[in-house]
KOLLUM-427447 format. One record per residue (C-alpha): z, y negated, x; residue in one letter. Coordinates in steps of 0.02 Angstrom, whole numbers, plus 50000, padded with zeros to 5 digits. Last residue first. Example, Ala and Ser with C-alpha at 12.3 -4.5 7.8 and 13.67 -1.06 7.14 Angstrom:
503575005350684S;503905022550615A;
END
This chain:
530674734252832A;528944728952889S;529544728553066L;530354745653052P;528684753152990A;527674744853125L;527884758553253T;527694774053145Q;526224766753050S;525414761053210L;525574778453286V;524804787053134F;523374774553121S;522964777153303L;522954796153281L;521794794553130A;520604783653228T;520624795753372D;520084810153260S;521134825953255V;520334842553299T;521114859653281H;519804869553372L;519224886653318L;519364899953453T;520684910453368S;519664910353209P;518234919153295E;516694908753326P;515544903153185Q;513904912053152T;512444900053149D;511484909053285K;511664925953204P;513034938153250A;512534954653328A;513424968853248G;514744970653117P;514394962352951P;514874944252928P;516554940452851P;516554936252667P;516754918152618F;518114907052553N;518414894252691P;520114886152695S;520174867352720F;521984862152734V;522344843752721M;524084839952784L;524894823552741D;525664810752858S;526564796552776K;526104778552744A;524294784452742A;522924774352824G;521864789252875D;522254807052823A;522664819352960V;521434833552969C;521684852052996L;520254864453002S;520634882652971R;519874898953034S;520394914752948H;522004923252898R;521874915452732Q;522774901052657S;522824890152505Y;524074877152466S;523994866452309W;525254852452317S;525954842752173G;526254826052098V;526824816752254E;525254821552342S;524594835252456A;522744838652465C;521914855752459V;520054856352497L;519244873352475T;517754876352586T;516254885952514P;515544899252628G;515224900152812P;516614896852934G;517264880152981S;517104867753123L;517464849553100V;516184840353195A;516544827753332A;515334813253323R;513824812953432P;513884799753572A;512974783253582W;513794773353443R;515424782753466S;515614775153639A;515564757653569G;516874761853442Y;517964769953574L;517894754553684V;518284743053538L;519724754253486A;520424753953663L;520394735053662L;521334734953499F;522514748053565L;522964737453713S;523274722153606S;524314732153484V;525294740053624A;525714723653702C;526354716853538I;527304732753504A;528144732853673V;528714714953647V;529504719553481L;530174736053542W;531824730853601V;532114718353462N;531704730553323T;532734744953392A;533574750253228A;531924751853132S;531274764353255A;532644776853210A;531954778353032A;530184783053087G;530224801353026G;530224817153131V;529014830053061D;529784847253025V;528964864353008G;530004872153145L;531294861153231A;531184862453416L;532784864153517R;532684883053549S;530814882153583G;530984871553739S;529164872853796G;528474858253693S;529584846153779S;528614830253752S;528814829353561A;530654832853565S;530924820753706S;530054807353604G;531014811253443A;532664811453536A;532254795053623L;531824787253456V;533404793953375A;534464787953521E;533754770653502N;534154770353315A;535874777753328E;536004795553277L;536194806253120L;535754824453146S;534814834353010V;534894853353013S;533584861352899L;533774879252841T;532204886452758A;532124898652615T;530674908852541A;530234912552361S;529324924052241R;529124921252054A;528834935851939P;527654930151873E;526954917451992G;527424899152007H;527904899352192D;529614895552267R;530154886652427V;532064885652437V;532884872452550I;534604874652628L;535114858052706L;536364856452849T;536964838752881H;537594831853045R;538464815953101A;539414811852943G;538934802252786D;540264789152816A;539264781552957E;537944775152836D;536304781352772L;535374771852635P;535084782352481R;534134798352436A;533444799552611T;531884810052625S;531424828252650V;529584830452604E;529134847152529G;527714839152430S;527944848452265Y;529744844952217L;530044831852355G;531704835952437V;533264824952434R;534504818652561F;536114808352560P;537024821152457G;537434823652276K;538234840452259A;537194856252273R;537184855552463P;536294866852468E;534874872752359W;533664858552383L;532084864152289E;530294864552344Y;528824869552233R;527334879952278L;525724883552185W;525094899452268A;525394911252119N;524774897552006Y;523094898852088G;523004909252245S;524074921352342D;524344919952530A;525664906752498D;525884892252621V;527374882252679A;527664865652766R;529374857252752I;529244838752790K;530554828852886A;531574812852877V;530514803052756V;531374786452715Q;531584785252528G;533234775952537A;533414765052693P;533904771852865A;535554763652919G;536004776753044W;534484784953115A;533844802053065A;533484817453169W;532754834353118A;533014852453161W;532444868253069L;533524883653085T;532844901353098G;533364918853040S;533394915152856G;534514921452718S;534244915652542M;535744907052468P;536284914052302G;535584916852131V;533784910252142F;532824914251985S;531164923951971S;531754937852083S;530504945952199S;531304938052352S;530584932652519S;531334926352681A;530174917252795A;530424917752983E;530704903753105A;530814898553288A;529964912553382V;528254911553298A;528304892853289G;528714891053471A;527294902553519E;526084893353409P;526444877353502A;526844862453399S;525554849153353G;525844850053166A;527454858753122P;527494877653109P;527104884952936L;528354893052818L;527764908052711A;527824908852521P;528044926452451A;526524937552422N;526274949852276D;525934937252139N;524364945952078E;522624939252110D;521134945352014L;519844954952113V;518074950652059F;516884965252057L;515074959552048Q;514014974251996V;512144973452021T;511074985051916A;509714996651972N;508405007551886G;507655024251932C;506195035351895L;506075053851937P;504355061551960P;504555072451864E;505995067751752G;507855069351786A;508275050851769D;509015039951906V;510265025951878A;510745015952034R;512305005552044V;512254990552160E;513684982452252F;514624966152257Q;516474965852297L;517314949152279V;519084944352330Q;519504957252461L;520914956652587E;522084944352504E;521554951152336Y;522084968652386D;521294982952291L;522154999752273P;521045014052325Q;519575024152257L;519335013152106A;518265021351973W;516655015251891V;516165025451739R;514315029451726G;514625044551616S;513595057651708E;513645053151892A;515385045551886D;515315030151996V;516415027352150S;517325012152214V;518135005452373Y;517465016252513S;515815017552417S;515584998852442A;515405001652630A;516654993652748R;516344979752873W;517594976753010G;519494974053005S;519404960853142G;519524946453024A;520184951752858A;518944958552735A;517884949252609G;516654961752539V;515264952652448G;513884963752505G;513934982452529A;512124986652563A;510935001552546G;512325013052494E;511805013052313W;513245018952208V;512695033252096S;512265036651915Y;511365050951830S;510235048651678V;509505061651561R;508015053351475G;506625062951561N;507695078551553G;507705078251364A;506985062251291E;506315045951359D;507115029951298P;508175028551457D;509645017251428R;510815013551572A;512665013051537W;514015006151646L;515875008551618R;517104997751710A;518644998051822L;519375015051783E;520915018151889A;520765031752020G;521915023252145A;523145012352052A;522824993752045N;523634982752173N;522404968952134E;521854965451960R;520064969551915A;518724958551836L;516974965651823V;515404955151810T;513854965451778Y;512164959151837V;510474965151773A;511214968451605Q;510874981951475A;510374993751613F;508665001551608L;508255019351658P;506415020551703A;505165024251566N;503575034251587D;504295051751597N;503145059151467V;503775063951295D;502835073551163S;502165064351011V;502325073050844P;500815072950727V;501295077150549R;499755078450441L;499575073850259G;498065078150154R;497535066450017R;496295069149877T;495085058349782G;494095057949622L;492855044149583A;492585038849404P;491135039849415A;490745051749557G;490495047149739G;491885057849810D;493485052049894E;494395059350044A;496005053150123R;496785060150280V;498595054750291E;499465053750459V;501345054050469E;501605049850651Y;503045055350759E;503965047850908S;503455029950876V;504055016550998R;504795027951131E;503355040051104R;502095026951153D;500315031451112L;498705023051170A;497435019151035E;495975028050951R;496545046250963L;495395058150873V;495435067550708L;493795076850709S;492755079150553Y;491705092850474S;490825092250306G;489105089250377A;489215087550567F;490415080150694T;491065065750589A;492365055550682E;494025051150603L;495305039150675G;497055038850745F;498145024750812P;497895016350694A;496985016250526A;498525021550431P;497765030550344W;496245040950390V;494515040250313W;493345051650220C;491865048950101R;491265064050003V;489605066849913R;489975080549787G;489925069749632N;488395060849702A;487455077049693G;488505092549669S;490315096449632D;491265109149735R;491815095649858D;492055099350042S;493005092950195V;493395102850353S;494565095250481L;494805097750667L;496395090450741A;497035080250889V;495425076950985V;495775065051130T;494675049651119G;495925037851200V;496865046851337S;498465056451308A;499955048251395N;501065050751244E;500765069251246P;500135075551077V;501225088650997P;500175095750924V;498405102450929S;497865106150750L;496355116650704S;495505120950541T;496425108250436V;495695109350263W;495255094850147V;494655097449969E;493715084349870P;494205082749686A;493305093349560N;492925087249385D;491475075749424N;490365083249291V;488895094449331D;487695098549192L;487605116649135V;485825121649094E;485685133048942L;484065142948928V;483895149548749V;482675163648722K;481805168648560C;481595184048454H;480965189348282G;481495204448182S;480795214448034L;481855223847910P;480955237747810A;481635234547638T;481755216147683G;483305207647744K;482565197747888D;483125198948069T;483255184248192A;483695189348371D;484345176348497V;484235179348684Q;485295169048804L;485005163848985R;486435153849062Y;486275141949210L;487555132849319S;488825146749335V;490385145349443D;490315127149505E;489595121549341F;491095128049249D;490975130549063L;492455135048956D;492385146848809G;491775147748628A;490375134948636L;489315135048479R;487625142348432I;487125137948254E;485925150448175G;486495146347998S;486805163947933N;487375173948082R;488325159248159D;488195161348348I;489535162648480R;489565157848663F;490785159648810I;491325177548778D;489635184748824R;489595175648991G;490055190349102D;488285197149105Q;487565181649185P;486245182149124S;485405190148972L;486765186548848I;486325192748673Q;486565183548510L;486255188748329S;485505179448182Y;485235184147999S;483655179547903V;483265179347716K;481375179147699S;481145196847636N;482615194547520S;481585181947426G;480055175947513E;478975180847657D;478405168347783L;480015171147877D;480645155747969T;481885156148115A;482975140948130N;484065138248282L;485475125748291K;485915121148469I;487455118748578I;488705113548446L;490385110448532T;491725122448471G;492615122748638R;492535106348728E;491135100948842A;491745097849020N;490285107149097E;489035095349022P;487715103748911L;485835104548932Q;484715114848818V;483025122948844K;482325133148701Y;481055146848739V;479895155348613S;479795140148507Q;479535137948319N;480515153648289F;479715167148177Q;480495179648060P;479405195148035M;478025195547904N;477425209847794D;478865210747676N;477765209347515V;477765193247417D;476965190147245L;475555177547252V;475765164647116S;474175159947020I;474295143346931V;472765141346819L;472555123746757E;471645121446592M;470205109646558T;469225102746410G;467455095946409T;466335085546297L;464455086146290S;463425070946255P;462605077946157R;463595092246099G;463555109846168G;465375111046218D;466075112446398T;467655122546445A;468385119846621T;469605131646709L;470495123046855V;471235133546994L;472915132547088R;473245146847205H;475035149047259V;475715157647416P;474175153947517I;474285160847694T;475995168947683E;475565175247510R;474005183947570D;472785188547429L;471405201247434S;469665194747391K;468605194247228R;469955194547099L;469135192146923V;469815180446792L;469205186546620F;468555178046459L;468175188046306S;466945181746170E;466795190946008G;467915206045998D;466855216945884E;465145209445907E;465395208046092T;465275193446211K;465925194446390Q;466335179546502L;466805183746685D;467565170646795L;467855170746987S;469335171747109F;469735173547298H;468475162247379E;468845148547257S;467795134647179P;468455127747016S;468025138846870L;466685135546733T;466625139946549Y;465325136946408S;465725132246230L;464625130646069Q;465645119545952A;464495104545952N;463055116545920A;463805120545755G;465475114645714I;466725102845790D;468535107245808A;468205115445979D;469295129946045S;469625135546227A;469685153446290G;471225163746327E;471155172746496L;471135191046540P;471505196646723F;470245207646809R;470465216846975S;468885217247073G;469775215247244P;471335226147257M;473085220347219T;474235228147352T;473885214847484L;474795201347390E;475475204047216A;474735193547076I;475715182246962S;474825171146834L;475375154846760N;474295145446631K;474295126946621R;473695114646489A;473995127246355A;472975133746206P;471395126446280F;470485112146189I;468615108846187P;468175090646155A;468055083445981N;466855069345928D;465235078945932N;464605072845759I;464725082645599D;463945077145429T;464985071345284V;464105076145122E;464465065144970L;464135072844800Q;464135060244652V;464505065544473H;464235052344337F;465375048444192V;464925037044043R;465885025543937L;464765014143838P;465185000943879R;466045007844034E;465385016944190L;466475029344283L;465925037544449V;466625054644493E;466575060644678L;466295078144751R;466445078544942L;465285090145036A;465685096945214C;464315109445253P;465045118845335A;466885122545333S;467765121645506K;468975108145447G;468385099645288C;469195082845273L;470125081845438E;468715089745536E;467485078345447R;468435062945493D;467915047745390L;468815032045435R;469035019645292S;468065010345154S;466325017545179V;465245009345044L;464375015244887L;463295000744822A;463534992744647G;463094975844716S;464514965444651A;465784979044611G;465554987944779S;465975006144755V;467215014244873E;467305027445010V;468775035145112S;468895048544980A;470775047044964R;471495062044885R;471945066544709G;470285064244617Q;470055045644617A;468805038244496V;467495027044575L;467005011344480R;465595003044382L;466394989844274R;465054988044139R;464744970144186A;464804973244370E;463594987544362A;462474977944241E;462244963644359G;460584970344416A;460014983744303E;460705001144306L;459655016244339G;461005027144418L;460135025844587D;460145007044570Q;461985006744535A;462365019144679L;461415010344815R;461945022544953G;463165025645098V;463265007545146V;464375006045302T;465794994445262G;467045004145369A;466225012045519K;465515029445513A;466675042245598E;465835055945506E;464015054845467P;463525050445286V;462545060445157S;462305055944972Y;461925066444817R;461775059744639V;461865072244496Q;460845073344332G;459445084044406G;458155069944407A;459485058144453L;459985069244598A;458235070944666W;458035052044661A;459675050244750A;459175063044883Q;457545054144912L;458445037644932V;459685045245053L;458335052545162V;457415036245164R;459015027745213L;459285039645359V;457545036845423A;457795018245418C;459385020045516C;458495030445650R;457115017545665E;458405004245693G;459205014445838M;
END
């Protein structure tokens, strides 16, 4: 580098010497020299001494433009003061010489200095534009075609301005530079290979210009070559087959798929319109629609997986070129199943009605169950509700049998409402219900049943024949003939019939009958309480089934007593029955009040002693009423004489006693008319005439004794009368010794009898079977009960007066035939027994009564 500077200075010195010799100084400086660079020693070259340049004010005179150089006042050298740009100062002129004037004073003198600015390669080649656009049609432009290009320019001169061109590598293009004297240099772009816009729509090349400087500088220009389109490409889809899935419950307007067919052409050649064709099934063309411009396929109808599960569509894409080209693709649409179908239940066979005695496992119905959905949506679960008495059994896929699981009872449930329920396995699950009516047919499995096992019927006696006594009803829950009941009286036994002795046993059907259809119980004849108190029989109810079933009920018919019997007088105790039968008769009246004397055909006789005290019992009227209860409750009234007399009658006891002490003024004989009346409605009565004779005490005793001993003289016996002990009181002295002897004798006799009773069985009171009614007489009242059966009579011990105790059995007679061992004898053979102790007490009371008075 130093050597080069030295060479430059030598050149400058020689030039200055040449200039002084010719009267002009010449300097040369390269452009772009730095400020302060010494161009030349101007003062020395002008022949000035040291210091003279400063003294004489050596300076550079400006000539209108800045010269970018100056003269140093101290040294007198020409220096570069600012940037020197040859291209700015001289442009393309060569050489570039600047003419300067230098002024020197004292004396004034002008020198001409020529400064040449030499060129350096400081400017790169420049193209007119950074980018140049070219358009070349594809296919139709043939290889070898030339396209002119504008070359680059370089501000430098000389070798620095000599340009060469290069093109970026390309298989389609090359450069051709031609130089002629007329046109100079011409640059061309040459097509070497046909273009394909769809392959490379735009070619981008770089054209580079290089100058001849050292180092060389370059300039570039981008060549943008656009390939013009020709409709040589059909629209293309990125897939030949598109697979799409869509649920069957998709709504109309749902976007199925958006297709995009690309056409490598451009402009109208690349604009594509779409069309849709249905390949299968043929009837699906109204279900889909396609947008011709966007290629969107949307749902236009309803999908149903159960009808069509797969659609095959073909889409055509056609461009709008002069000769339209088309591309094709297929769309396979798979319809996804949605649980939109509930299970369906069909009854393929139904066997009704079902007999109630059908065995468990009997098939009632055959069912078929299906679901049009698939997979879990079509998997069906079935059951029956209620769970009893029927159930479901799966026979094979989709088929079920409705079978009997429990025994049936038509009387409890005559018809079943069975519901078969089915539910699929979808989410949410869908279900269906199918109702079945299963009637149950009747079987005769129920016997008629009465509401009560025993019916108690009350009926008044003397009812009319044909009167309705009761109505029975037996319930048979079966239906039709199995529940149609007929009634009848069972003739197997006629218990509870109490008939009079000797009348024999009679069947229940002789008293009552039962209507076969209604169950009404009718009376065949009037009932008589005195003949029949309780009638017990059975009614049988039989249905019309096969085989017939029956049920029984016991009927206890109690006959209620009516006051249809008047009181009847009884013979006195100890009298012969023959005498009683001849001596008296009872007169009856249906009137409730006694108007006049009742007539009677017999007279009762009694004796009383003069002087008998008040209250002395003269006689006792004995009567009985065949009725019972109030109808048999008797009362005794003294009808005549109505005026106050010496006698009175106990209202309920029937005892005739003295109302006051008897004296001789009362007369020798008194006739009493006594009325015996019951309490029935209407009341019935009987009359008895009692003739009482007044005697002396001894005569009264003799009369009583003769009366008791002469049982055969019926005309002198008094019926139903007991002689009192009033006459004994008058013969106290006569009988005092007799009484003492009698007491001693009786005491000994009592000891003997007592000893004998220790080793001998006691006498039993005989009675018939059945409960015995005890009726005791008292001052308050007397209940009398009688039947034409056996009776047992007892005399009460230790009583001041004799009372009758009548024990009347209340039991039905035994049936005809052989009597069992315990059967009592006929009433006529029953014994009227009186105990010895009672007899002794009676005698003592009659004997000692006067003594006590």
